DORO-828231 format. One record per atom (N, C-alpha, C): x, y, z; residue in one letter. Coordinates in steps of 0.02 Angstrom, whole numbers, plus 32768, in hexadecimal, padded with zeros to 4 digits. Example, Ala and Ser with C-alpha at 12.3 -4.5 7.8 and 13.67 -1.06 7.14 Angstrom:
# DORO-828231
82947EE48186A/82677F1F8186A/82947F5B8186A/82827F908162S/82AC7FCB8165S/82858002818AS/
This chain:
# DORO-828231
86047AD481ADX/860B7ADF81F5X/86097B298204X/85E87B3E823AX/85E07B84824BX/861D7BA0826FX/86177BDE8284X/864D7C0082A9X/86567BDF82EDX/86927BE58309X/86A07BC9834BX/86AA7C00837EX/869C7C3E836BX/86A07C76839AX/866E7CAB8385X/866E7CE383A9X/863C7D18839EX/863B7D2E8355X/86017D3E833DX/85F97D5C82FAX/85F27DA78303X/86217DCD82E6X/86237E1682EEX/85FC7E3C82B9X/85F57E1F827EX/85D77E448247X/85B77E148215X/857D7E2881FAX/855C7E0281C5X/85427E348191X/85417E1F8153X/85277E4A811DX/850F7E2080E3X/84D87E3680C3X/84BE7E148088X/84DF7E308049X/84E67E058017X/84FC7E1D7FD5X/84C47E467FB6X/84D37E727F87X/849F7E9D7F6AX/84647E777F4DX/84707E3B7F31X/84397E157F15X/84167DEA7F49X/842D7DEC7F88X/840D7DC77FBDX/84187D7C7FBBX/84467D637F90X/84507D1C7F89X/84857D017FBAX/84B27D2C7FD2X/84E97D167FFDX/84EA7D40803DX/84F97D1F8075X/85037D4180B5X/854B7D3680CAX/856E7D6D80D9X/85B37D6980F1X/85B47D77813CX/85DE7D528161X/85E47D5C81A9X/862D7D5E81BDX/863F7D8E81E9X/86837D948203X/86837D85824DX/86B67D608264X/86B47D4682A8X/86F57D5082CEX/86F07D478311X/872A7D48833DX/87587D0D832FX/87417CDB830AX/876B7CA182FBX/879A7CAE82C0X/87A17CEF82ACX/87CF7D068277X/87B87CF38230X/877B7CDC8229X/87647CC581E7X/87287CED81CFX/871F7CE9818DX/86E37D03816CX/86C17CC8814BX/86807CC28153X/865C7C8C8134X/86277CA88105X/86207C8A80CBX/85ED7C9C8099X/85B77C668099X/85797C7B80A2X/85417C4C80A8X/850F7C578070X/84F37C218056X/84BF7C268023X/847C7C318047X/845C7C688038X/841F7C7B805DX/83E67C4B8050X/83E07C318013X/83A77C088000X/83A07BC9802AX/83DA7BAA803CX/83D67B6C8062X/84007B6D80A2X/84247BA580AFX/844C7BAB80ECX/848D7B8580EBX/849F7B6980B2X/84DE7B4280AEX/851B7B7080AAX/85537B5880C5X/85917B7C80C2X/85AF7B76807DX/85C17BAF805EX/85E07BAD801CX/862B7BA48023X/864B7BD0804BX/86937BCA8056X/86A77BF28093X/86E47BE580ACX/86FF7C0880E5X/873F7C2C80D0X/87457C6C80E2X/87807C9480D1X/87AA7C9C8110X/87EB7C8B810BX/88137C828148X/88557CA98149X/885C7CDF8123X/889D7D01811EX/88AA7D328158X/88777D47817EX/88837D7681B5X/88A67D5381EFX/88D27D788211X/88F87D5D8249X/88D47D67828CX/88A57D98828DX/887F7DA582C9X/88357DA982B7X/880C7DB882E9X/87C37DB682DFX/87AD7DE682A8X/87767DD48287X/875A7DFD8251X/87237E29826FX/872C7E6B8268X/86FF7E9A8288X/86C57EAF825CX/86D17EB28219X/869E7ECD81ECX/86A57EAE81A8X/866B7EA28186X/866B7E898142X/86377EB0811AX/86457EBB80DAX/86167EDF80AFX/86217ECB8066X/85EA7EC88040X/85EE7EB97FF9X/85F27EF97FD0X/86157EF67F98X/86147F2E7F68X/85CE7F327F49X/85BB7F6B7F2EX/85787F737F12X/85687F407EDBX/859B7F2A7EB5X/858E7EF97E80X/85917EB17E9AX/85A17EA97EDAX/85A27E667EF8X/85DE7E3C7EE5X/860E7E597EC1X/86477E317EAAX/86807E2E7EDDX/86847E607F09X/86BB7E647F39X/86A07E667F80X/86C27E457FAEX/86B37E487FF5X/86EE7E688018X/86E27E9C803FX/87167EBC8067X/870E7EA880B0X/87457E9D80D2X/87437E8B8119X/87767EB38140X/87627ECA817CX/878F7EED81A9X/879D7EC281E5X/87DB7EC581FFX/87EF7E958232X/88167EB6826AX/881A7E9082A1X/88447EA682DAX/888E7EA082CAX/889F7E838290X/88E67E81827CX/88FA7EC28258X/88CE7EF6825DX/88DA7F398242X/88D77F3D81F6X/88C07F0981D6X/88BE7F08818CX/88777F058172X/88737F148132X/88357F0C810CX/88457EDD80D3X/881B7EAC80C8X/88277E7D8092X/87ED7E808061X/87FF7E7C8021X/87CE7E7B7FEBX/87CC7E347FCEX/878F7E187FC9X/87867DD27FB3X/875B7DD17F74X/876C7DA37F48X/87427D977F0EX/870A7D667F22X/86CD7D7C7F1EX/86957D547F38X/868C7D147F10X/86987D167ECFX/868A7CDC7EA4X/86B27C9E7EB7X/86F27CA87ECAX/871B7C6D7EDBX/873C7C727F20X/87307CAA7F45X/874C7CB07F88X/87957CC27F8AX/87B37CD37F51X/87FA7CE37F50X/88077D297F6CX/88427D327F8BX/88567D727FA7X/88707D9E7F6FX/88537DD87F66X/88697E067F32X/88A47E317F4BX/889A7E4E7F86X/88CF7E7A7FA0X/88C47E867FEAX/88FA7E94800EX/88F77EA98054X/890A7EF38058X/88DE7F1B8075X/88EB7F63807CX/89067F7080C3X/89427F8C80C7X/89627F9A8107X/896F7FE4810DX/89617FFF8147X/896980468153X/8952805A8198X/8921803681B2X/890A804381F6X/893B80278229X/893D80478262X/896780318299X/893E801682D3X/88FE800D82C7X/88D27FF182FAX/889E7FC482D9X/88757FA78303X/88417F7982EBX/88147F9D82B9X/88077F7D8281X/87D87F98824FX/87927F818262X/876A7FAF827CX/87297F9D8296X/86F17F9E8261X/86FB7FC6822CX/86C47FCE81FBX/86DF7FDA81B6X/86BF7FBB8184X/86CF7FC7813DX/868E7FD08117X/86917FFC80E3X/8654800980BDX/866680248078X/8644800B8044X/864F80237FFFX/862380607FF1X/863D808C7FC5X/861380C37FABX/85DE80A57F7DX/85A880CB7F70X/857180B07F46X/858780977F02X/85BC80B57EE4X/85D2809E7EA2X/860A806B7EA7X/861F80597EE4X/865280267EEDX/8698803C7EDFX/86A4807D7ED3X/86E680967EC1X/871180A87EFEX/86F180B07F36X/871680C37F73X/870380947FABX/873480817FD3X/87288059800FX/873D8084804BX/870F808C807BX/871E80B180B8X/872A808080F1X/87598090811CX/876880658155X/876F80908194X/8756807781CCX/875C8099820CX/8781806D823DX/87AE808B8264X/87DB8064828EX/87DF808082D5X/87F980568302X/8805806C8347X/88428099834BX/886480A48312X/889C80D48312X/8882811C830AX/883F81248311X/881E8165830EX/881D818482C8X/8825815A8294X/882581748250X/87F081508225X/87DD817481F1X/87B5815781BBX/87DF815D817CX/87E581278157X/880C81288119X/87DE811A80DEX/87EC813D80A7X/87CA81318068X/87FA81108039X/87E780D6801FX/881280AF7FF2X/87F680B77FACX/882280C77F7CX/880C80DE7F3BX/883F80C77F06X/882680B47ECBX/885480A17E95X/882E808A7E59X/8851807E7E22X/883180697DE4X/881680237DE7X/88337FF97E14X/881B7FB57E1EX/882C7FA17E65X/880A7F6E7E80X/88197F597EC6X/88627F497ED2X/88857F2D7EA0X/88CB7F1B7EAAX/88F87F597EB1X/88E07F937E99X/89087FD17E9BX/88EF80017ED0X/88C07FED7EF9X/88A5801C7F2AX/88DB80317F5DX/88D5806F7F72X/8901808B7FA4X/88DB80BE7FCCX/88F580D18007X/88CF80FF8030X/88DB81478019X/88B381758033X/88B281BA801EX/88F781DC8027X/891D81C7805BX/895C81E88069X/898F81DD8031X/898781A7800BX/89B881987FD6X/89A081B07F91X/896781D47F8FX/894E81ED7F50X/8973822D7F3CX/897882377EFBX/899582757EE2X/896282AD7EEAX/897B82EB7EE3X/894F83257EE9X/891983237EB4X/892C830F7E77X/88FA830A7E41X/88C582D67E51X/88DC829E7E6EX/88AC82697E80X/887E82807EB7X/889B82A57EE8X/887282C07F1EX/883D82EF7F03X/8853831D7ED4X/8823834B7EB6X/87EC83257E91X/880082F17E6CX/87CF82C97E48X/879F82A67E77X/87BC828E7EAFX/8793826C7EE1X/875F829C7EFEX/877582D97F0EX/8747830A7F29X/8711831C7EF6X/872583227EB6X/86F483307E82X/86C182F77E7DX/86DC82BA7E80X/86AF827F7E7EX/867F827F7EB9X/869A82907EF4X/866F82927F2FX/863882C77F27X/864B83017F0BX/861A83357F00X/85E5831E7ECEX/85FB82FB7E9AX/85CC82E17E69X/859E82AD7E89X/85BB82827EB2X/859282507ED3X/856082707F03X/857782A57F25X/854A82C87F52X/851182E87F2BX/852283097EF2X/84EF83277EC9X/84BF82F37EAEX/84DB82BA7E99X/84B082847E80X/848382697EB7X/84A082637EF3X/8478824B7F2BX/843F827C7F3BX/844F82BD7F3AX/841B82EF7F46X/83E582EC7F10X/83FC82E37ED1X/83CC82DE7E9AX/839E82A27EA4X/83BC826A7EB7X/8394822E7EC1X/836382377EFBX/837C82577F30X/835082657F6AX/831682917F54X/832582C57F2CX/82F182F27F15X/82C082CD7EE8X/82DB82A27EBCX/82AF827A7E91X/8283824C7EBBX/82A1822F7EEFX/827A82037F1BX/8244822A7F3FX/825682677F57X/822482917F78X/81EB82A27F48X/81FE82B27F0AX/81CB82C27ED8X/819F82857EC8X/81BF824B7EC5X/819A820E7EB9X/816982007EF3X/8182820B7F30X/815782007F6BX/811D82327F6AX/812D82727F56X/80F882A47F52X/80C482907F1EX/80DC82777EE4X/80AD82617EB0X/808482267EC8X/80A481F87EECX/808081BE7F05X/804B81D47F38X/805E82047F64X/802D821D7F94X/7FF3823F7F71X/800482667F3DX/7FD082897F17X/7FA282577EF4X/7FC182237ED8X/7F9A81EF7EB7X/7F6D81CB7EE9X/7F8981BC7F24X/7F60819C7F58X/7F2781CA7F6EX/7F37820D7F72X/7F03823C7F85X/7ECB823D7F51X/7EDF823E7F10X/7EAC823E7EDCX/7E8481FD7EDDX/7EA781C67EE8X/7E8481867EEBX/7E5381857F26X/7E6A81A27F5FX/7E3E81A47F99X/7E0281D17F8CX/7E0E820A7F6CX/7DD682367F5BX/7DA782137F2BX/7DC381F07EF9X/7D9981CA7ECAX/7D7081957EEEX/7D9181737F1EX/7D6C81407F43X/7D35815E7F6DX/7D4481997F8CX/7D1081BA7FB4X/7CD781D27F88X/7CE881EC7F4CX/7CB382027F1EX/7C8781C77F0AX/7CA7818F7EFAX/7C8081547EE7X/7C54813D7F21X/7C70813E7F5EX/7C48812A7F98X/7C0D815A7FA2X/7C1B819C7F98X/7BE581CD7FA0X/7BB081C37F6AX/7BC781B77F2CX/7B9781AB7EF6X/7B6E816C7F04X/7B9081397F1DX/7B6C80FB7F2DX/7B3981077F65X/7B4E81307F98X/7B20813F7FCEX/7AE481657FB4X/7AF181967F89X/7ABA81BD7F6DX/7A8C81917F42X/7AAC81647F1BX/7A8381377EF2X/7A57810A7F1DX/7A7380F17F53X/7A4B80C77F80X/7A1480EF7FA2X/7A26812E7FB5X/79F381587FD5X/79BC81687FA3X/79CF81767F65X/799C81847F31X/797281467F24X/7991810C7F24X/796C80CE7F1BX/793C80C27F54X/795480D27F91X/792880C97FCCX/78EC80F87FC7X/78FA81387FB5X/78C281677FAFX/789281527F77X/78AF813A7F40X/788481247F09X/785780E97F1EX/787580BA7F44X/784E80817F5AX/781980977F8CX/782C80C67FB8X/77FA80E07FE8X/77C181037FC3X/77D2812B7F90X/779F814D7F69X/7773811A7F44X/779380E67F2BX/776D80B27F09X/773D80907F39X/775680817F76X/772980627FA8X/76F180917FBBX/770180D37FC1X/76CD81037FD2X/769881077F9CX/76AF81087F5CX/767F810A7F25X/765480CA7F22X/767580917F2FX/764F80537F2FX/761C80537F68X/7630806E7FA2X/760180717FDAX/75C880A17FCAX/75D880DA7FABX/75A481097F97X/757580EA7F64X/759280C57F35X/756980A37F02X/753C80707F23X/7558804C7F55X/752F801A7F78X/74F5803B7F9CX/750380757FBEX/74CE80977FE2X/749880B17FB1X/74AF80CD7F79X/747F80E67F47X/745580AD7F2AX/747580747F21X/744F803A7F08X/741C80237F3BX/743080237F7BX/740080107FAFX/73C780427FB3X/73D780837FACX/73A380B67FADX/737480AF7F71X/7392809F7F37X/736880957EFCX/7338805A7F05X/735480237F21X/73297FE97F2CX/72F27FF97F5FX/7306801F7F92X/72D480317FC5X/729C805B7FA7X/72AF808B7F7CX/727D80B77F5DX/7251808F7F2DX/727180627F08X/724980387EDBX/7219800C7F02X/72317FF37F3AX/72047FCA7F64X/71CB7FF47F80X/71DC80337F93X/71A880607FADX/717580707F77X/718E807D7F39X/7160808B7F02X/7134804F7EF3X/715480157EF4X/712D7FD87EE7X/70F77FCD7F1CX/710B7FDA7F5BX/70DA7FD17F91X/70A180037F8BX/70B280427F7AX/707F80757F73X/705080657F38X/706F804B7F02X/7046803A7EC8X/701680017ED9X/702E7FCF7EFEX/70037F987F14X/6FCB7FB27F41X/6FDE7FE27F6DX/6FAC7FFF7F9AX/6F7780257F73X/6F8C804B7F40X/6F5B80707F17X/6F2C80407EF3X/6F49800C7ED7X/6F1F7FDB7EB4X/6EEC7FBC7EE4X/6F047FAC7F21X/6ED97F8D7F53X/6EA17FBE7F68X/6EB37FFE7F70X/6E8180307F83X/6E4E803C7F4BX/6E67803E7F0DX/6E3780477ED6X/6E07800D7ED3X/6E217FD17EDFX/6DF57F967EDEX/6DC27F997F16X/6DD37FB97F4DX/6DA67FBE7F86X/6D7A7FFD7F83X/6D8180267F4EX/6D5A80647F47X/6D71809A7F76X/6DB280997F84X/6DD080CC7FB0X/6DFB80FA7F87X/6E0981357FA5X/6E3781647F85X/6E7C81447F85X/6E9B81437F4AX/6EDB81217F45X/6F1281467F6AX/6F0881867F7CX/6F3D81AA7FA0X/6F3481A77FEBX/6EF681BA8003X/6EEC81BE804BX/6EC581838068X/6EA5815C803DX/6E8081218055X/6E3A8130806DX/6E23816E8064X/6DDE817F8077X/6DAD81628044X/6D70814D805BX/6D3E8131802CX/6D2A81667FF8X/6D2581507FBBX/6D0F817C7F85X/6CC381837F86X/6CA981BD7F71X/6C6081C87F6EX/6C4381A27F33X/6C01819C7F33X/6BDD81797EFEX/6BEE81997EBBX/6BEE81DC7EB9X/6BFB81FE7E7AX/6C4381F67E63X/6C7281F47E94X/6CB781E87E80X/6CC081A47E5FX/6C9E81737E7CX/6CA381307E5FX/6C82812E7E1CX/6C4881507E17X/6C22814F7DD8X/6C4B81707DA1X/6C7081A47DB3X/6C9881C87D81X/6CDD81A87D77X/6CE981737D9AX/6D2881507D91X/6D6481727DB1X/6D55819B7DE3X/6D8C81BE7E05X/6DAD81907E38X/6DF081987E40X/6E16816D7E6FX/6E2E81947EABX/6E2181D67EACX/6E3581FF7EE4X/6DFA82267EFEX/6DFB82327F40X/6DC782597F5FX/6DD182A27F50X/6DA082CD7F5EX/6DA783157F4FX/6DE483347F72X/6DF4831E7FAEX/6E2D833B7FD2X/6E70832C7FB1X/6E7582F37F8EX/6EB582DD7F71X/6EB982F07F26X/6E8383067F09X/6E8583187EC2X/6EA6835C7EB7X/
């Protein structure tokens, strides 16, 4: 069964398998994402639930409520681990640090509290920490900040490398496209040259046939003129002496 009043907060577990919801009906419900079925309902808060969040390892669920408390729940069986009390107003927001060692809470009492300890059952707010613990907490925060900066820098470097790789890939793709264009252009020119040569060859062949036909016709004409006693070049009648001497050309053509 679903909530019977407004839902103030929802959050996914780190592995994305569970959805937690906090409602004005004073309950927290855990839902299985794969099929939408209700896993269990957590009912220890006396007033509406304002905020819910999973620890980074997904083992603990923290909830903030209008009853001024923060509750830590074991996700595996829904049991209440501990109730953190210290705020004097509605707890509107709760959030774990990236390593899950600190829980931050924000309240309408105008304060933010950091809850810290060796285990969830021993967590306490910053005001009850010893000076040594505070110093250690600050050192841890500095280390986390440095680690976060390092990770950000690594991510920036990774993004730069990815951009550079994409740029090289793009340049490689453009070079391949340019080479392909040049190859096609060269192929086109080669085919055009081949067609031009074939056309030239065809014209030369036609010219050769025409010349051979002209020579054949001239040779037939010479034979015909010789048979008629004419000059084989100009077609003028040969003289008696030219014929007697076996000449085939007139004096003008000899």
